N, C-alpha and C positions, 0 to 999 in steps of 0.2 A: 733514343735514351725509350722513347715509347716502344719502340717493337722490341727490346731488351726486357721491358717489365710486361710484355703482354701476354708473356707466359702465365702470368702469377694470377691473373684477373680471367684464367678462363677456369670453370669447374671441371673435373675431367670425371668421368665415369669409368675410366681404366686406370686401374690400380697399377699398373704395371709400370707408370710414369714416377711412380712413387714408391718404389720399391724400398727406399729408405727409410720408409715410416714401418715398413712389414717386418714381423721376423722372418729369417733364414726360411729357404724352401723346407730344408729337411724340417725346422722345428716345426712350420705350418703342415706339414704332413703329418707328422707324430700328433698334434693337437686332432686334425682329422680323423684319426686312428681310434682315438678317445671318446669320438662321440659318433651317435648314430645319424644317419639320416631322418629319423622320425624326431629327433632333438632338434636337428635343424632346422627342420622344416615348422616345428611348433614356435620358434622365432616369429614367423611370419602371422601366427594367428593374433599374437597381441606384443605392444610394446615392453610390456610388463614383463611378458616371458624373455624376450631378447634380453632386457635388461637385469633377469635374475638369474639367466645362464652365464658362468664364468668366461664361458668361450663366445657365447655372443656378443657380451658385453664389450670382449676383448677386441671382438671384429668390427663390431659398431665404432670403435674408439678410432679403430686403424682406417676404418671409412670414413668419420670425420677430419683426421687428418689432412686423408686426401684432397679434402674438400678445403682446407683451412677453415674448419669451424670445430673445431674441437673443445673451443672456449666452453661452451654450453653443456656437454658430458662431463668436462672435469669440474667444471660448477657443481652439475647436479650429484657428483659422486662427492664432493668436498662437502654438500649439504648433509649427505647421509652420514657422512662422518662425524661431522659437526653435531647431528642428534642424539651421537652415542654418546657425548661426554657428559658426566655427571657432576664435575668439578666446575663449579661458578668460576673459578680463575682460570679453568682450560678453555671454557664457554667465550668470556671478554677473548680472551687471545686468538682463539681460533676464529670468533667473529670477526674481529678487526682485521686480519689476513684476507678471510673471505669476503669481504668489503671491499679493502684495498687492492684484491687481485682481478675481481668480478666486477663489482657492482659501481663503485665510484665512477663518475663521468671519467675520471684521467684513467681508469684503470687498465692493466697493461693487457688484461684478456677479456675488456668489459664484452659481459652477456647484453642482449639486446632487449630492455624493457622500458615501457614507460615510464615518464617522471613520476605520477601518482604511485605507481609501486614502488620505486626505486625511493621517495621521500619515506612513504611508510616503512618502507626496510629499515631506512639509516635511523629513523625515530625507534625502530624495534629492536636494534640493536644499542639504543642507549643504556638498556638494562637487559642485555640477552637472558632468553632462556630457550631451553631445546627447540621449541617452537616458533621462534623468532625469525626463521627462514624460509617457513613453508610456503607464505604466499608470492613471494619470486621464486623459490623452487618449483613449485606448480604452474607456474606460466613458461617457465624455460621447460620444463615436462612438455607441458602442452605444444609450445613451439617445437620439440625436435619432435615429438608424435604426429604432428601434422605435417611437417616439413621433410626432416630429415630422414625420419624412418620409409617412409614410401620409397624416397630415392635409395635407400639402402637395400630394400629388397627387391630393388628393379636394377640395382646395379649388375656389374660383372663380378664384382667381389664375390656379392652374396651367393650368387649363381653357381661360381667356382665352386665356391664351399660345399656348396649343395651336391653338385657332381661329383667330386671326391669323394663326399661321403659314400654316396650311393656308388659310384663306381668300387672303392676299396670295399665293402660292405658285399657289393655281388661277386667279388672277386675270393672272398672269402668263404662265401655259402658253395662256392661251385668246388 
């Protein structure tokens, strides 16, 4: 049993093992055609650059899925969506959903936060406002920026995207 489950505990830098998480090759190739090498290289300049680019965010999400750690980016995205709500009814509903999905100790996709942050967030969500999740979102963002983002930049997935866009744009300019 231990041997069978062993493959799940290994983090992989090779995304070929996880093709089920990635779009089909023809879709990936089509996406590469829509972006320039310069855009892809900008993703390495800052974490904000990566997250603010449609395809950068998609690539980062796919990478985190290969590492079985996509709960952080999914939580961050849910917080971004939460902040856009103006209706207090929707804020309460979304706050509850986010708390139960990501913050609660028994959450199915629990993010890694300390007890104090969890408690302050729980208290803040008793009367939710668009900024109720700011502290916990900033903590998760910091974790991704310091840990997952550098691994993404070193990954074969990112290097492959750079190489594909570079090769495609070289062929087009010839």
